[in-house]
C-alpha positions in Angstrom: 126.8 93.0 106.8 124.8 89.8 107.5 121.6 88.4 106.1 118.6 90.8 106.3 116.1 89.7 109.0 113.1 91.1 110.8 111.6 89.7 114.0 107.8 89.2 114.2 106.6 88.7 117.7 103.4 89.1 119.6 103.0 91.9 122.2 103.6 89.6 125.1 107.1 88.6 123.8 108.3 92.2 122.9 110.4 92.4 126.1 111.9 89.0 125.6 112.8 89.8 121.9 114.4 93.1 123.0 116.4 91.3 125.7 117.5 88.6 123.3 118.6 91.2 120.8 120.7 93.0 123.4 122.2 89.7 124.5 123.2 88.9 120.9 124.5 92.5 120.4 122.0 93.2 117.6 120.0 96.0 119.4 119.1 97.5 116.0 117.3 94.3 114.9 114.0 95.3 113.3 111.1 94.1 115.2 107.4 94.1 114.2 105.1 93.6 117.1 101.8 91.7 116.4 98.8 91.9 118.7 98.4 89.5 121.6 96.2 86.5 120.7 97.6 86.4 117.1 97.9 82.6 117.3 94.1 82.4 117.7 93.4 84.3 114.5 92.2 82.4 111.5 94.7 81.8 108.7 92.7 84.1 106.4 92.9 86.9 109.0 96.6 86.4 109.6 97.3 86.5 105.8 95.3 89.7 105.5 97.1 91.3 108.4 100.5 90.3 107.1 99.6 91.6 103.6 98.7 95.0 105.2 102.1 95.0 107.0 104.1 93.9 103.9 105.5 97.4 103.1 106.7 97.7 106.7 108.2 94.3 106.7 110.0 94.8 103.4 111.1 98.3 104.5 112.7 96.8 107.6 114.5 94.2 105.5 116.1 96.7 103.1 116.8 99.5 105.6 
């Protein structure tokens, strides 16, 4: 078993992330998809959103 990891990508990169995972033979890599335009959000909004997803992120790391 390797180091626990979870991918965080925006919607527009979901397909690329899935293809990269297949290419690296880690199809079961946890992936959390964030909304498009996430890079335009304020830091405060991103922090709040990540805080609301924290249980999901931790769950993906320990699964």
